[in-house]
N, C-alpha and C positions, 0 to 999 in steps of 0.2 A: 479437424481435430487431431487425426492421426499424424498428419504432416507436422503440426505444431508441436506435438509431444516429442516426435523424433528430433525436431530441430532443437528443442530445449534440452533433450538428452545429449545430443551431440555437443551443444554449447557447454553443458556442465562437464562433459568428459574432457573437453579441451581445457576448461578452466581448472579442472582437477589436477592437471599435470604438475603445476608448481607444488601442489600439496604433497606429491610423492617425494619431491626434492626435499621438502621441509618435514617429512614424516618423522625424522629422528630428532627434530628440534621441538621440545615440549613447550618452549616459550614463543613459538612462531606467532607473529602478529597476523598471519593470514588465516582466514576461516571461510568455510563454505556452508551453504544451507540448501536444502531441497525439500519441497513439500507437495502434498496432494490434498486438495480441498474440494468440498462438494459445491462450492460457489466461490467466486472471487468478488468480494464486496470491498469497494473503496469508498470511504466516507459514506457508507450506508447504501450505496448504489451498486447493483450487480454489473460487473464488467463482462460477464460471460453469459448473459441472458438466463441467469439462475441455473447455469450448468457447471460441471466440474472444471477445476483449473489445476494445472501442473506449474510449479514455480521453482525457481532456482536463483541463488545469489552468491556473491563473493564480497568479502569485506577485508580491508587491510588497515590495521592500526599503525599510523605513522608516529614518530616520536613526538613527545610533548603535547599529546592530546589531539593531534590532527588525525583525520581518517578519510578514507575514500572507499567507494563501493559501487557495485552494479547488481541489478536484480532484473529478472524477466518473468513474464507470465503470458499464457495464451489469453486472448480476449475475443469477444464477438461484437461489441457495440459499434466499432467503426464500420465493419462490413454491413451491419444491420442498417447503418445510417447512409449507406451508399458509397462508402470508401473502400479501401483495399489494403487493410492491415489486420493481421490476425495475432500479432505479438506486441506486447508493450515492453520496452526496455528502459529502465530507470538508471541514471547515473548520478552520483551524489558525492559530496565532499563537505567536510566541516571541521569544527573544533569543539571539543568538550573540556570542561574544567570545573573546579570546585570553588565556590565562593566562601563557604563556611561548612562546618560539619552538617551533613545531611542536606546541604543546599548546593545544587550544581546547575550548570547551564550547558546548552548545546546550540550552536549556531552554524548555519551552512546554506548550501545551495543544492537544489534537486531539479533535474530536468527529466521529464517524461517524454520518451521518444517512441513514435509509432511509424516505423519505416514505411515509406511510400503510402501514407494514409490517404492521399488524394482527395481529402475533403475540401470543400470550397474555402473554408477557414481552417488552416492546419490545426490538427489535434495536438501537435507538439507543444509542450508547456514547460516553462521554467519558473520555479518558485524559490524565494529566499525564505528561510525559516529561523525561528528562535524559540527556545524552550527553557523553562525554569522547572526544576524538580525539587520538591520539598519532601524528603523521606520517600514514601511510596507513591506520592502524587506528582503529576506533571501537568503544566499548562503550556500550550504551544500555539504559536501563530505562524501561518504560512501565507506569503504574499506573492501573487503572480506578477512577474515583470514582462509577461507576454500575454496574448489571449489565452483564456482558460479552456482547455479541452474542446476546442472547436467552436466555442461561442463567439459570435461576432462582437468586435469592439469591447471585449471583456477584460482588457489589461487592468491591473490593479484590483483584481478580485482578492478576497481574503478568506482564510479558513481558521477559525479559533476553536480549539478543543481542549478538554480536560479529561484526564484519565488517571487511573491508579492501579496498583497491583498489590494484592494482599495474599499472604500465605495463611490459609484457613485451617491448616493442619494436615499432617501426613504427606506434605509436599504438594498438596492441591492448591493451585493459584486461582484467585478470583480477580477479574479485571473489569471494572465498570468504565464506561466511556460515553461522553456526550460531546457533540461538536456542532458548529454552525458554519455552513458554506454560503458566503455571499458572492453572487455572480454579478460583477459590475455591469450596469446598464442592461441587465437581463434579469430583473428582480423576480419574474415569475419562476425562475429556475433556482432561486435561493431556497435553502431548506435547513432543517435541523436533523442530525442523525444521532443514533444511539446504539450501544451494544453492551452486552454483559457476557464475558467469556470465562469459562472454567477450563483449566488445563492441568496436566500432570506430566512430568518427565519420567519415562520408563526407559532407563539405561540409555539416555541420549535421544530417544524418540519422544517428542512432545506431542501428546494427543490432546486435542482441544474440541470444545463444543461452544458455540456462541449464538446467542439470540441477537440478531442484527436487523436494523430497520432505519427508515428515514421518513420524516414527516414532510412530504412534498406537496406542492400546490396542484390544483387541477386547472387546466386551461380548456375552456369550452367543454367541460365535463370529462376531459381525459387527463390522466395524471401526467405531470410535466416530464417525468422520466419513464413513460410507458414504452415498451419495446415496439418499434415500428414493424416487427415481424409478426408478433402474435398479440400485441396489445397488453401484455402483462405488465403490472407495476414493478419496475426493477428496484424500487425502494421498499417494497412491502416487507413487513416483519417476517423473518424466517430463521430457521436453524441452519447454521453452517458448521460442519464437522470437518476435521482434518488431522493430518499427522505431518510433523516437520522434523527433520534431522539436521543438526549442525555438527560439523566436523572440521 
């Protein structure tokens, strides 16, 4: 964990160098984010064996609605599965636009990279995604064009989710979410996830608390997403708290 945190900190420091150059440009399309969370949940499943995560990212808004970005977090699940990767690095790019007033779209490609993961079926995954937003609500579908997160023969898996974000007063945001992950040819690992997040921005620091969980199946009496280290259900409903800064 210590090495992972130091690696992420070093990466963020390197990425931050361009921000110094652009510091005097208020309209700079370049932004950075860094956060610390009590758990890293992705689609309801803990990626850090219910342990804390340090995360950092960079985004660049290209002209005419195009964008690219990168994001990283420490993880535990690959080493727990017998592999050799302690960091996830996401690279993405896409295009956003407006169809009509309060109706927008977002399409793109996202690749999840787990350097030297050494799993029998590589954990590296690439998805195409498309989203429609109607005011505060968004519906999104992601489709894998590779095997999905190390599952054998799982190309063409899909994830459909719906989410929204509401200002309930005094700058407090409420964000409900529900999604369904279909793992192609591995139906025992398909599941529904859900979350409800409350957050508030304190002078650029967004503090959040989320109830997150996943309704996963059991295989021979053991949860499909149980940790191979301690047997804990990685999709169990739990509270995730964190703080994130964007600059």
